[in-house]
N, C-alpha and C positions, 0 to 999 in steps of 0.2 A: 504494500500500500504506500501511498505518497507520504513523503516526509518533508513538509515544507512546500511552498508554491513552486510549481515547475511549468515550463513551456518549452516545447521542443519541436523542431522540424524533423519529422521521422522519415518521410520519403517524398519524392518529387522535388524537382529543382526550383528553388525560389526565384532564380533569375529568369527562368523561362516560363513561369506559371502565369495564368490569367485569372485563377480562382484559388483562394485559400479555403481549406476545410479544417475546422478545429473540432476535435473530439474531447468531450468532457465527461468524466466518469461520475459515478454516484457514491452513495454511502458504502463504506468498506471496500470501495473500488480502487483501481490503480490505472495510471495512464496507459499501460500496455496490456496488463492482464485482463482488464474489462473487455477489451476488444480482440482478445486472442481466443480462437475457437478450440474445440476439443482435440483437433489435430495439431495444435501448437502454432497455427497460422495467425499472424496479425493481419486480419482481413482488410483493414482500411487501405493497405498498400495495393490491394487488388484494383482499387480505383485508379491508381497511377498506371497500372498495366493496361486498363481498359479505356481510359479517358485521357485525351491529350490536354495538357495545360493546367492540371490540378496539382496542388501542393498540400501535403497532409501534415497536420500539427496535432500534438496532444497537449492538453492542459491538465495539470495535476495540483492537488491541494491536500492538506491533511484530511484524510477521509473520516476522521472523527469530528469534523467541523460541525455537523448537524447535531451530534450528541452534545457538544459544547454549547451550541446555539440554544439547545433545549434547556441547558443549565444556566443560561444567561451569561455565559463567559464570552460569547462572540455573537455578533449579529450577521445575518445573511447579507445585509447591505454592506457591511464592512468587508466581508470576503469578496463580494462582487466588485467593490471599488478597487480592491487590491488586484484582483484578476484583470479588470479592465485596464488598469495602468500597466500591468505586466504585458498584456497583449499588444497595446499600442506601442510599447517600448520595443517589442519584437517585430514591429512593422505592420501589424494588422490594421486594416482600415484604409490601406493604400490601393486596394483593388477589391472586387466583389468577394463576399465572405459567406460561408455556410457553417453553422454550428450543429453538430450531431451530439446528443447527450443521452445519458442513461439515468433513469430513476431520479433521485434528488438532484443530480447534476442539472436537470432541466430547470429546477427552481433557480439555481445559480445562474444559468444562461438567461432566464427571463429578467432577473435582477440586473445582470450586466447590461442587457439591452436597454432596460429602463434607465439605468444610471447614465449610459452613454447618450441617450436621446435627450435627457434633461440637464446634462452637464454644460458648463460654459467653456470647457476645454475643447478647442477645435479638433484635436486629434481624437478625443472620445466621441465627439459628434460625428466625425468621419466614419468611425467604426460602426456606430449605430446606423448611419446612412447606407453603408456598404453591405450590411447584413441582408441577404436575399432569401435565405431559407433556414428554418430551424426544424430539426428532426428530433422528436421526443420518443425515446424507447422507454415505455412503462414509467412515465413521469406522472406523479400524482398531482392533480390540480385542485384537490379538495382535502381538507384536514383529516378526515377519517382514514383515508388511505395512507397519508403521511405517517400517522401514528402506527398503522399496521406494518409499514416498512421498518420502522424503528424496533417494534416488538419482534419482528422476524429476524432482523440482521444484527441488532445490538440489544439483546434482551436485558443486559445488565443495567440499562438506563431505567431509572425508577419510574413508577407509574405517574408520579407528580410531574416528572420531566416530560413524559409522553403527553400528558395533558397540555403542557405548554406548546406542543406541536399541533394541537387541535386548531380549529378555525374560530374558536370562541372570540378571539380578539379581532377577527376580521382581516388579519394580515394576508392570508392566502387569497381571499376574495379580492382584496385591494391589489395584490400583486398580479393576479390573473386579469382583472379588469383593466389595469394599466397596460399589461402586455397586449391584450386584444385591441385596445384603442390605438396603441402605437403601431401595431401590426397593420391595421387598416390604413393609418396615416402614411406609413412608410412603404406600403405595398409588399409587406413581408409574407412569404408563403410559409404555412405551418403544416407539418405532417406528424401524425401521432400513431404509435403502435401500442397494443396492450396484450398481456399474456393470457393464455387460456388454461395453463396448468398451475396447480398449486405449488408453492415454494416449500421445500422440505416436507412435502406431504401434509402441510398444516393449513395453509391459507392461500387464497387467491389474493395476492397483495394489491395489485392495481387492476381494477375492473374497467369495463368499457366506460361506465359513467365517470369514474375517477380520472381516466386518461384523456377525457375530452376537454380541451382548453376553451371550447366554445367559440372558436374563430370561424369566421365565414369561410365556407368551402372546405373546412376540415372535417373529415369523417374518420374517426379512429379505426384502425385496421387490426383485426385479431391475428395473433401469431400462436402457432402450436409450440409453445415453450413456457418455461416458468420465468419468474422475475429475474433470475440471474442469467439464464441462457438466451433470453430474448434478443440480446444485442451481440450474439456470437453466431452469425450464419455459418453453417457447416461447409458450404461450397458456393461457387459463383451461380449455381442454379437455385439457391435458396430464395424463397419469396422475398424476404427482407432485403437481401442484397440487390436483387433485380429491381425492387421497388425504389430503394435509395438511389441506385444508379440512374434510374429513369428520371427521377426528380432533379438530380444533379445535372444530367444532360440538358434539361430545360434551362437551368440557370446558366450553364456554359454557353448555350446558344445566344444568350444576350450579353455575354462578356465582351468587352472591347478586346480586339486582337492585340497581341504584343507588338510594340512599335518596331519599326525597322532598326532604330538605334539600339533597342534592347537586344534584338536578334543578331545584329552584325557588329556590335562594338568589339574591338580587339582587346579591350581591357576589361577589368571587373571579374566577376565570379566565373565567366566562361573561360578565362585565361588560366589554365592549369599550371602555367609556369610561375604564377603568383600564389603564395600560400593563402589559404582561406583564413579568415579572422575567427572562425568558429572555435577552433581548438588548436592552440599554438604549441602543444607539446611536440617533442621530437619523436621520430619513429621509435627510438630506443625507449623513451619514456612511456609511450603508448603500449608497447609490447610488454614492458615490465608491469605496468598497471593492470594489464589483462592476464598476467601470469604466463606470458609467452616469451619470456626473455631468451629462452633457448633458441628462438627463431632469429634473433637479431642479426647474427653474422651473415646468414644466408639472405635474410630479407634486405639488409643494407647493401649487399652485393648486387642483388637483383634490381633494387630501385636505382642504384647508381648507374647501372647499365642502361636503364630506360632514360634516366635524366640526361646522361651524356648525349645520347642520340637525339632526345627531344629538344634540348636547348641549342643544338646545332642547326635546327631547322629554320630559325628566324621567326618573325612574328606573323607574317602574312603569306606563307607558302602553302601550296596544295598539300604537301606532306604533313605540315603542322596541323592543318585542318583535319586530315585523316587521323592523326594521333589524338587530337582533341575529341574527335568522334568516338574513338576507341575508349579513351578515358571516361567519357560521359557514359558510354554503355556499361562499362565495368562498374562505375560508381552507382549507376541506377540499379543494376541487378544486385549488387552487394547490399545496398541500403534496403531494397525491397524484399529480398529473399533471405538474407543472412543476418543483417544487423538488427532489424526490427523483430522478426519472428524467432530468431535463434539467440543471438547475443544478448539482447535486452530481456529476453524471456528466461535467461539463465540456463540455456541448453548446455549439455556436456560438450566437451571439446570434440568428441567423435562426430556428434551431430553437426557442429559448426563446420568441421572439415568436409563432411559429406555435402553440406549445403553449398559450400564454396565450389566444390567440384561439379556437383550436379546442376546448380542453379546459375553459376557464373561462368566457370571455365568451359564445361561441355557445350552449352548453348552457343556461346560466342565462337568456339572453335568450329562448331557445325555450321554457323552462319557464313554466308558468302558476301554479306553487305560490305564488310570492311576489309575484304581480302582475306588471305589465308593467315589465321592466327594460331599460335601454338600455346600449349600450357604455360611455357616459360614466359612468353610475351604478356599473357594476362596476369600472371603472378608479379611480373615486373611492374605492370600498371597498378596493380593493387597496392603494392608496397610504396610505389611512388605517390599514389593518392594519400596514403597514410602519412608519409613524410611531409606532403604538401598540405596536410591538415584538412583534407576533404572527407576522410573517413576515420573511424576509430574502431578498436577491437574490444573495448570494455564497456560495461553498462554506464549510463550517465549518472 
């Protein structure tokens, strides 16, 4: 589970994207585990495979936040304000945005939206204006369901605290009315899903009635899953994945295309000869932090071979463009199929090695798009990207 506020670009290239998608977990959730299915796949990265121009981010917060809120130690508004500032500090609001949330994370998303729309800070206003779609997975919009979630997932919270989460004060009604009004004003699309199976064989946590935010054109959609599994589609053929992708495609159709300057600039994030600002540790430091220091001698040799060849090519040659394309393909496949679903999920080293071979090396060697590539060339590119701070091998 989250330990402090977090925000991370998980997959998709920020410099080439036209749409940001932020995933927000719920009570007892985690930025990665909440969205990882039973096969160990971090499914949001499927969207990068299937849709051009999307960039996936995860937001995390101490998942006991709602228990603390119930005990009057923290307010939802305070947490939303903190998350809103963190998001705009990471560049959110500069292009169209989608938020996908699970359970009580949906309440946090609604409060972030309201805070941004009502703020005097222009960056916060931009984030509110750029939000185009909110997807609620089993979010309770009424107090009774809110208390049911707390009882099911954190039973240690006292009955008195649970009562504080009821709608007696009118807080949830006020929050939802504010969200509905702003959604109409801003033209925001809202999608909602609710579970049909009991959680822990004890209770149906969020019913159809509770899942309905009451927004115009929003009809809650039933899912054959419990409260925990509802946001973990097992495959790309799962109803929830196909549905989410369909609605994202509609938003993408209205997104401004990336400018020619963004696409063709010889400098900036597309130039792999310049180290990324995201993580400035050296190759050796990254491997040590990942418990892979034994790889350093070979890894350093491989990345040096790639670097010597790469830096001889000049800035604007056809050969350098080809090498940039190869680096981009390696980076994309590593982040999508290895880093998110394996490394961040704490997979054993054997699984990580298998994923590198099967999801990065083999497909790129088999492809003819970039000419004939070898295992060695791809490994050279991987370690070069590590040295240049574009990828890492340890959990954030």
